[in-house]
Each structure stands twice: as structure tokens, then as C-alpha cells.
C-alpha positions in Angstrom: 2.6 22.1 -15.6 2.0 21.2 -11.9 2.4 18.1 -9.8 -1.0 17.5 -8.1 -0.5 15.6 -4.8 -0.9 12.8 -4.1 0.6 11.6 -7.4 -0.2 8.0 -6.6 -3.6 7.9 -5.0 -4.9 5.2 -2.7 -2.6 2.8 -0.8 0.8 3.5 -2.2 3.0 3.9 0.8 6.8 4.2 1.5 7.9 5.5 -1.9 11.4 4.8 -3.1 12.0 7.1 -6.1 15.0 7.1 -8.5 15.8 8.5 -12.0 17.5 6.6 -14.8 18.4 9.0 -17.6 15.1 10.8 -18.4 12.7 8.4 -16.6 11.6 8.4 -13.0 10.6 5.2 -11.1 8.8 4.7 -7.8 8.6 1.5 -5.8 5.9 1.2 -3.1 5.2 -1.2 -0.3 2.5 -3.8 -0.8 2.5 -5.6 2.6 0.3 -8.8 2.4 -1.2 -8.0 -1.0 0.0 -9.8 -4.1 1.9 -9.3 -6.3 4.8 -7.8 -4.3 6.1 -4.3 -4.7 4.2 -1.8 -6.8 6.2 0.0 -9.6 5.3 3.2 -11.5 7.3 5.2 -14.1 7.1 8.8 -15.3 9.0 11.3 -17.4 7.5 14.4 -15.8 6.8 13.6 -12.1 3.2 14.4 -12.9 1.8 11.5 -14.8 2.6 8.0 -13.6 2.1 4.6 -15.4 2.0 1.3 -13.5 4.5 -1.3 -14.4 4.7 -5.1 -14.0 5.3 -6.0 -10.4 8.9 -7.3 -9.8 7.9 -10.0 -7.2 5.5 -12.2 -9.1 6.7 -15.7 -8.1 6.3 -17.6 -4.8 10.0 -18.4 -5.0 10.6 -14.6 -4.5 8.0 -14.1 -1.9 6.1 -16.6 0.2 3.4 -14.8 2.3 0.9 -17.6 3.0 -0.3 -17.1 6.5 1.4 -13.8 7.2 -0.6 -11.4 9.4 -2.3 -8.4 8.0 0.2 -5.6 7.3 3.0 -8.2 7.3 4.7 -9.1 4.1 6.6 -6.5 2.0 7.7 -3.5 4.0 9.4 -0.4 2.4 11.1 -1.7 -0.7 14.2 0.2 -1.9 14.8 0.6 -5.6 18.2 1.7 -6.9 20.2 1.7 -10.2 23.9 1.0 -10.5 26.4 -0.9 -12.6 23.9 -1.0 -15.5 21.1 -2.8 -13.6 18.3 -2.3 -11.1 18.6 -3.4 -7.5 15.6 -4.0 -5.3 15.8 -4.6 -1.6 12.7 -5.6 0.3 11.7 -7.0 3.7 9.3 -9.8 4.3 7.8 -9.4 7.8 6.3 -12.4 9.5 5.3 -10.9 12.9 3.5 -7.6 13.3 2.2 -7.3 16.8 4.2 -7.6 20.0 7.8 -7.4 20.9 9.1 -9.1 17.8 9.2 -8.1 14.1 10.6 -11.3 12.5 11.8 -9.9 9.2 14.0 -11.2 6.4 15.5 -8.8 4.0 16.1 -9.9 0.4 17.8 -8.5 -2.7 16.7 -9.1 -6.4 18.2 -7.5 -9.5 17.1 -7.0 -13.1 18.7 -5.6 -16.3 15.4 -4.1 -17.3 12.8 -2.5 -15.0 10.2 -4.7 -16.8 12.0 -7.8 -15.7 12.6 -10.6 -15.4 13.8 -10.1 -11.8 16.2 -12.6 -10.3 15.6 -15.1 -7.6 16.1 -13.5 -4.2 19.4 -13.3 -2.2 18.7 -13.5 1.5 20.5 -10.5 3.1 19.8 -10.3 6.8 17.2 -9.8 9.4 18.6 -7.1 11.6 15.7 -4.7 11.0 13.2 -3.5 8.4 13.2 -0.7 5.9 16.5 -1.7 4.4 18.0 0.3 1.5 21.1 -0.2 -0.6 23.6 2.7 -1.0 26.0 2.7 -4.0 29.1 4.8 -3.1 31.1 6.6 -5.7 34.2 4.4 -5.0 32.3 1.3 -6.0 31.5 0.0 -2.5 28.0 -0.7 -1.4 26.3 -0.6 1.9 23.0 -1.7 3.4 21.3 0.9 5.6 18.4 -0.1 7.8 16.3 0.5 10.8 17.4 -1.8 13.6 14.8 -3.5 15.7 15.4 -4.2 19.4 12.9 -6.6 20.9 14.1 -6.3 24.5 11.4 -4.7 26.7 13.9 -2.5 28.6 15.3 -0.9 25.4 13.5 1.4 22.9 12.6 -0.9 20.0 13.9 1.5 17.3 17.6 1.1 17.9 19.0 3.6 15.3 20.2 3.3 11.8 22.7 0.5 11.0 25.1 0.5 8.1 26.8 -2.7 6.9 29.1 -3.1 3.9 27.8 -5.4 1.1 30.3 -7.7 -0.7 29.5 -7.4 -4.5 31.7 -10.4 -5.3 30.1 -12.8 -2.9 26.8 -10.9 -3.0 26.5 -11.0 0.7 26.7 -8.7 3.7 29.9 -8.4 5.8 28.4 -8.4 9.3 31.8 -7.5 10.9 31.5 -4.1 9.3 28.1 -3.2 10.9 27.9 0.0 12.9 25.2 2.4 14.1 25.6 5.7 12.2 22.7 7.6 13.7 20.4 7.1 16.6 17.8 9.7 15.4 16.4 12.7 17.4 14.3 12.8 20.5 11.2 12.3 18.3 12.2 8.6 18.3 11.0 5.8 16.0 13.7 6.4 13.4 13.2 4.2 10.3 13.0 4.3 6.5 16.6 5.4 5.9 18.1 6.4 2.5 21.7 7.6 2.0 23.0 10.0 -0.6 26.5 11.5 -1.3 26.3 15.1 -2.3 28.3 18.3 -1.8 31.1 16.4 -0.2 28.7 15.0 2.5 26.8 11.8 3.1 23.2 12.8 3.7 20.9 10.5 5.6 17.2 10.9 5.1 15.1 9.0 7.7 11.5 8.9 8.9 10.7 9.5 12.6 7.7 9.8 14.8 5.8 6.8 13.6 3.7 6.7 10.4 0.6 8.5 11.8 0.0 12.2 12.3 3.3 12.8 14.2 5.2 11.4 11.2 8.1 13.5 9.8 11.2 13.2 7.6 14.5 14.1 9.3 17.9 14.7 7.7 21.4 14.3 9.1 24.8 14.4 7.4 28.5 13.4 7.9 31.7 13.7 6.0 32.3 10.0 6.7 30.4 6.8 7.3 31.9 6.3 10.7 29.8 5.2 13.6 27.7 7.9 15.2 29.3 10.6 13.0 26.0 12.1 11.6 24.8 15.5 12.8 21.1 16.5 12.5 20.0 19.3 10.2 19.4 22.7 11.9 15.7 23.4 11.9 14.9 19.7 11.4 12.6 18.2 10.2 12.7 18.5 6.5 9.0 17.5 6.1 6.1 16.8 8.5 2.5 17.8 9.3 2.3 17.4 13.0 2.1 21.2 13.4 0.0 21.8 10.2 -3.3 20.2 11.2 -5.3 22.0 8.5 -3.1 21.0 5.6 -4.7 19.0 2.8 -1.8 16.5 3.0 -1.0 14.8 6.3 1.4 12.2 7.7 4.2 13.2 5.2 7.6 11.5 5.6 9.4 8.3 4.7 10.6 8.6 1.1 13.4 9.3 -1.3 15.3 12.2 -3.0 15.8 12.6 -6.7 17.4 15.1 -9.0 16.3 16.1 -12.5 18.6 16.1 -15.6 18.7 20.0 -15.3 19.7 19.9 -11.6 16.4 20.5 -9.8 15.5 18.4 -6.7 12.4 16.6 -5.6 11.4 14.4 -2.6 8.8 11.7 -2.7 7.1 10.7 0.5 4.1 8.9 1.8 1.1 11.1 2.8 -2.5 10.8 3.7 -5.7 12.8 3.2 -7.9 12.5 6.3 -11.5 13.6 6.7 -13.6 14.1 9.8 -17.2 13.6 10.6 -19.2 16.8 11.0 -19.6 16.0 14.7 -15.9 15.7 15.3 -13.8 18.7 16.4 -11.2 20.2 14.2 -8.6 20.0 16.9 -7.8 16.7 18.6 -9.3 14.6 15.9 -7.0 14.6 12.8 -9.4 12.4 11.0 -9.7 9.1 9.1 -7.8 7.8 6.1 -9.5 4.9 4.3 -7.4 5.5 1.2 -4.4 4.6 3.3 -1.0 6.2 2.9 -0.4 7.6 -0.6 2.5 9.2 -2.4 3.3 12.9 -2.7 6.2 14.8 -4.3 7.6 18.0 -2.9 10.2 20.3 -4.5 13.5 20.7 -2.7 16.0 23.6 -2.6 19.4 23.8 -0.9 20.2 26.6 1.6 23.5 28.4 1.9 24.8 25.7 4.3 23.9 23.0 1.8 21.0 21.6 3.8 17.8 20.6 1.9 14.6 22.6 2.4 11.0 22.0 1.1 9.9 24.8 -1.1 6.9 26.5 0.5 7.7 25.1 4.0 8.0 21.8 5.7 4.3 21.2 5.7 4.5 20.6 1.9 2.1 21.7 -0.8 -0.8 20.1 -2.6 0.4 21.6 -5.9 4.1 21.7 -6.8 5.8 23.1 -9.9 6.9 20.3 -12.2 10.5 20.1 -13.5 11.5 22.6 -16.1 12.8 19.8 -18.4 9.8 17.5 -17.9 8.7 15.5 -20.9 4.9 15.6 -20.5 3.2 12.3 -20.9 -0.5 11.7 -21.2 -2.1 9.3 -18.7 -5.9 9.0 -17.9 -6.9 11.5 -15.2 -8.8 9.1 -13.1 -8.4 5.4 -12.2 -11.8 4.2 -13.3 -11.7 0.6 -14.4 -14.0 -1.7 -16.4 -13.2 -5.3 -16.7 -15.0 -7.9 -18.9 -12.6 -10.6 -17.8 -11.8 -11.5 -21.4 -8.1 -12.1 -20.7 -6.7 -15.2 -19.1 -4.7 -13.2 -16.6 -5.9 -10.6 -14.1 -5.2 -7.0 -15.0 -2.7 -4.9 -13.1 -5.4 -3.2 -11.0 -6.3 -6.5 -9.3 -4.7 -7.9 -6.2 -5.0 -11.0 -4.2 -4.0 -11.7 -0.6 -0.7 -13.4 0.2 -0.6 -15.8 -2.7 -0.9 -15.4 -6.5 -4.1 -16.0 -8.3 -4.2 -19.6 -9.4 -6.2 -22.8 -9.8 -7.0 -23.1 -6.1 -8.6 -19.7 -6.2 -10.2 -19.9 -9.6 -9.9 -19.0 -13.3 -10.3 -15.9 -15.4 -11.0 -15.4 -19.1 -13.7 -15.6 -21.8 -15.9 -13.1 -20.1 -15.9 -14.2 -16.4 -14.0 -14.5 -13.2 -14.7 -17.9 -11.7 -13.9 -18.0 -8.0 -13.9 -21.3 -6.1 -15.1 -20.9 -2.5 -12.4 -21.3 0.1 -12.1 -19.8 3.6 -13.8 -16.9 5.2 -12.7 -13.3 4.6 -10.8 -13.6 7.9 -8.7 -16.5 6.6 -4.9 -15.9 6.3 -4.2 -19.0 4.3 -6.9 -20.1 1.8 -9.0 -17.2 0.5 -10.6 -16.5 -2.8 -10.6 -12.7 -2.9 -9.7 -10.5 -5.9 -9.7 -6.8 -5.1 -8.6 -3.4 -6.2 -7.6 -0.2 -4.2 -10.0 2.6 -3.3 -8.3 5.5 -5.1 -10.8 8.2 -4.5 -13.3 9.0 -1.8 -16.3 8.9 -4.1 -17.0 6.1 -6.5 -19.4 3.3 -7.5 -18.4 -0.3 -8.1 -20.7 -2.8 -9.7 -20.6 -6.5 -10.7 -22.8 -9.2 -12.0 -22.8 -12.5 -10.1 -24.1 -16.0 -10.8 -24.0 -18.3 -7.8 -26.0 -21.3 -6.7 -25.2 -22.2 -3.1 -26.5 -25.4 -1.4 -26.1 -24.3 2.2 -25.6 -21.2 4.3 -21.8 -21.9 4.5 -21.5 -21.0 0.8 -21.3 -17.3 0.1 -20.2 -15.0 -2.8 -20.4 -11.3 -3.3 -18.9 -7.8 -3.3 -16.8 -6.6 -0.4 -15.2 -3.5 1.0 -12.2 -4.7 2.8 -9.4 -3.3 4.9 -7.9 -6.5 6.5 -9.0 -9.8 8.0 -10.4 -7.9 11.1 -12.3 -5.1 9.4 -14.6 -5.6 6.3 -18.1 -5.8 5.1 -19.9 -7.3 2.1 -23.1 -8.0 0.3 -23.4 -11.6 -0.8 -25.6 -14.4 -2.1 -26.1 -17.4 0.3 -28.7 -20.1 1.1 -31.5 -19.8 3.6 -32.3 -23.4 4.7 -35.5 -22.3 6.4 -37.0 -20.9 3.2 -35.0 -23.2 0.9 -34.1 -20.1 -1.2 -31.1 -18.2 -2.3 -31.0 -14.9 -0.5 -29.0 -11.7 -0.4 -27.5 -10.8 3.0 -25.2 -7.9 4.1 -22.7 -8.4 6.9 -19.9 -6.6 8.6 -16.8 -7.8 10.5 -15.7 -5.2 13.0 -12.6 -6.4 14.9 -14.1 -9.9 14.6 -17.5 -8.8 15.9 -19.5 -10.3 13.0 -23.0 -8.9 12.3 -25.5 -10.2 9.8 -27.9 -7.3 9.2 -30.8 -8.8 7.3 -31.2 -12.2 9.0 -34.8 -13.3 8.6 -35.4 -10.4 6.3 -32.6 -11.5 3.9 -33.8 -10.7 0.3 -35.1 -13.7 -1.6 -33.8 -14.3 -5.1 -36.6 -15.5 -7.4 -35.9 -19.0 -8.8 -36.1 -17.8 -12.3 -33.3 -15.2 -11.7 -30.0 -16.6 -12.9 -27.8 -13.6 -12.0 -27.9 -10.7 -9.5 -26.0 -7.4 -9.7 -24.4 -5.8 -6.7 -23.3 -2.2 -6.3 -21.4 -0.4 -3.6 -21.5 3.4 -3.5 -18.7 5.1 -1.5 -19.4 8.7 -0.5 -16.4 9.8 1.5 -17.6 9.4 5.1 -20.0 6.6 4.4 -20.8 3.8 2.0 -23.8 1.6 1.1 -24.8 -1.4 -0.9 -27.6 -2.0 -3.5 -28.8 -5.0 -5.7 -30.6 -5.6 -8.9 -32.2 -8.6 -10.6 -31.8 -7.2 -14.1 -28.8 -4.8 -14.0 -31.1 -1.8 -14.6 -33.5 -1.4 -11.8 -31.6 -1.0 -8.5 -32.8 -1.3 -4.9 -30.8 0.2 -2.1 -30.1 -1.8 1.1 -31.3 0.5 3.9 -27.9 0.4 5.7 -25.2 3.0 5.9 -21.7 2.0 6.9 -19.1 4.3 8.5 -16.1 4.5 6.1 -13.8 5.2 9.0 -13.9 1.5 9.9 -11.9 0.8 6.8 -9.2 3.3 7.7 -5.6 3.1 9.0 -6.6 5.3 11.9 -9.5 3.1 13.0 -7.5 -0.2 12.7 -4.5 1.3 14.6 -6.7 1.7 17.7 -6.6 -2.0 18.4 -4.1 -3.6 16.0 -0.4 -2.9 15.3 -0.6 -3.5 11.6 -2.4 -0.5 10.0 -0.4 0.1 6.9 -2.5 -0.6 3.9 -5.9 0.9 2.8 -9.4 0.1 1.7 -10.1 -2.2 -1.2 -13.2 -3.2 -3.1 -13.3 -6.8 -4.2 -15.0 -10.0 -5.3 -15.0 -13.0 -3.0 -16.3 -16.6 -2.8 -16.5 -18.6 0.4 -17.3 -22.3 0.9 -16.8 -23.3 4.6 -18.4 -26.6 3.8 -15.3 -27.5 1.9 -16.8 -28.3 -1.5 -15.3 -25.5 -3.5 -18.6 -24.1 -4.8 -17.8 -21.7 -7.7 -19.2 -18.2 -8.3 -19.1 -16.4 -11.6 -18.4 -12.7 -11.8 -18.9 -10.6 -14.9 -18.9 -7.0 -16.0 -17.0 -5.4 -13.1 -17.0 -1.6 -13.2 -15.2 0.8 -10.8 -16.3 4.4 -11.7 -14.8 7.4 -10.0 -17.3 10.3 -9.6 -15.3 13.0 -8.0 -12.4 13.5 -5.6 -13.6 16.1 -3.1 -11.0 18.4 -1.6 
């Protein structure tokens, strides 16, 4: 049995992996998407099942108005004293000198919840994790953010003791234990005690193609006592441009019951246009940062090494003692919207799905029109991750707008700056419902059909929309009967929904492409759209 990387496909960044008895768990960042923190479990490191999200109440996470790629950064999952501990940061500022971040702690006796109300921990920096020492003491380890323009913003790794009686940090114990290497941008720390050493695993180089995972160790937790591993880094792809996996780094170490070791990290799978050179252009990653798992061995000096080399492998031998579980091979989804709660594949932006946004059940998703797809506060959008580079998504829509400010349709969405959609709206010149296609490209909004917008016959109650993603490009189509389809003669460049494209002009590029359903009513009357029979069908996942 082999691990096939990535094990969590599509936007599943910053994995924190642990083992509790014979079960492995991974927690991933969710940023501005709701619910907060994505959890999966496995008994073989190969097949992963999604679990209920731990942050599912506004009292735990209030993200209304946060900028794109703000919100939940790098959660840390751990298990000690008979319960699960989850540390997460809520980032309110993404661009500029400041990263206003508050770190919180929640706990649960069961991974399925309920999870506690949050304890506010601190705001020193992001990517905080909790280390449970073998003497019963606990420490928060975190990246430290320095906003002063005459200092490097990544100010090393800070360790602070956590008082388990008062459930609070003791700031007087804070000290910098490692400043990182010359690669800079040290973040994502996790601490382990093994072989008589404290091992510090931390990401460096930023989260793009220069990303790597570095290792340092010390006999103590004294200030600046950690020494870097010879031959560092442990993992990275800056010097393996032809590898299937790229951007690896930022993750967590785990052992198996029989004593094998594995390391989970974020990764990405870029592609290039045929006209782009193989050197100098690493490519585009619309699927965002995913999760890979590499096998670890320890050398004679007790340093960890990635089996097969620090570039990592697409296929990795599974643990000898793995308990194989059966999980569907693809992530195809069909939703008839019969349940009165959204399924786990669905996400909303910043706030939970509720009455202001609409209702679900009895065969339809009813979305009340709110703000535009650029709105950070009031938005009726329900979406799911792209998890492969080749798929079709279809939906039936009933919508009767009264003016051009009312719109509803199917969208491919990265963030408030970069998205496109096919939608029903009103053409006041013709006094007809019409189908339009538009794109928002860093707030340059383009309506493509305009006076050629497709009229919807008066007798047609519903229209069907389809988007077809074909790795480097995607397109839209419509139907008036759900059987006979007509393609819109427009081809969109999928790179515009990638981390790499967004990073060129915006500092928050940490999520991935979604396909979703949206309703907008800028007139303010809450015009409702009815969506039925949603289908997301994976076709292939090209190498």
C-alpha cells in the first residue's frame, strides 16, 4: 500500500498532524472560509475522512469583514492529558507592516466535539503551536512578527510557558529560542522531544517556490540554544523544479505504533502554459496549497532525513502497521439539497450559513441576494474547493430578477479580487431576463456579452449552468432544459484563480480556487434564487 501525494487535494494548507492510539488526525488552515479549521482522520495515512469542523460558532471565530486570506492561519492540533488541544490564530490585517493577530485555544474531550469556547492566548505572532513537555509543563511556540520597518518582520521563534492552572500564558517566561537560518522568513514552528533533544521544525523561505522545512535542536529550552541540522533543510523544492510536488514545507512530525516516522507538509502542483519556459516560470497553482506526507528516517547523528531525498516523493510507502480503510477515490459530489444543513463539502465566506444568507432543504438551496462577490461583510455565496484540475460542475437555477442589480449564478472564485461567473440578470432595454458572463480581475470588472447577453424565453422557468475546468483553462455553458447545452464562446485562463497570480499584486494568496453558487441584490430587496441538483464531477487528475 502506498501514500499517493497529495493526500488532501485542493486547498488544505499548513497541516498539523498527530496520532492518538491507532488513528491519525490532520488539521488545516481555512483562512476566511467558514467553518474554521478543516479536520481529517485516517488509520493508514493513505485514506482520509473529513470530520466536523471544530470552529463552528461565531463565539469561537468572528471573521465578518476580515480581508481575503485573513482569518484562521496555521492551526495546531495536539493531544495531551486525555483531551484534544487546538491553537489557532485569527488574523485581521494581511497587507502592509502589520499582521494584527489574536491566538486562541480551544479544547475537546472528543475530536468530534463539542469544542470549548476560546481562551485568548496572545498576539505576539502567528503560527502558534502548543508543546506538551514530558514533565507536565506546556509551552506556546510561535513565529514573532516585527512591524518596525527597520527590522526584518520575521523575528525568530518565541517560546512562552503556559500556565495550565490559570489557562494563560506567562509572558515573563518568553524568550527567542531560534532565529532561523539565512533563508529568513522563519514560521510554522512545531517542537518535539526525542532522543534526549528538543527538535524544532520550522518553515522558512516564504510559502511559494522557495519554501522549505528546516530543523534545529537543543538539549534545553534556553534562549538561542538551538543549532541547525547539518545539510539543512529537511524538505524543500527550490532546487527540484521538475518535481511533481512543489512548495513543500510547514508541517508536523508523527510516529506510527511500530516506530516508523512520517512528516506532513503543505505542497502544490503547478502547471505551465505551453508558451512558458520550463526554467524561470515554476507555474500556476489554482488548487492552492495541498497536503503531502513524506517518510522520515533518522541518521546516525539522530537527525531526521526524508526518505528518497529532500525534494520528497509523489508516492511513499505506507506504514507497515497501517489499518487500511476504504474511502472513495475521488471527491465528486452530488447534492440534491434535501437536508436542512449544508454538507461538509460546502463553505461560506467569513460567517456561517444562516437566515441572512438563505435556507437549504427539501430539494433546493435558497440564496437571498446580498452584496457583490467583492463584499467582505454581507455575501450570499456557497462554494466548494477545486480538488482536481479537470472537472465539470452543473446546477439548475430559478431566478426572476426585476433589475440589473439582481444577479444569481455559478462562479469560479479565488477571492474578492479575482473571480468570474455566469449568471441570470435583467436587461432593462429588452425587458427580459438574460444570461451574462463576467470576470473580476483585480477589481477590473468586465461584462463579456453586454448587448449580446442571451435572452431567456419567458416560458422557461429554470436555466442550467455548467462550468468545465480543463487544467489551464475553463469555460461556461448553459441549457434551457438540462439536456441540450450551448457553450459560451469564452475561454478563461485558470492561472487567474491561482496563488501565484494573486501574489503578484496582493499579500494574501493562501487559499485556492472554489466553484460556488451565489446571489446578489445590490438594490437591497433580498431577491431570492433557487438552486437545485448541484453536481461536481471529477473527470481525471492529469499528472
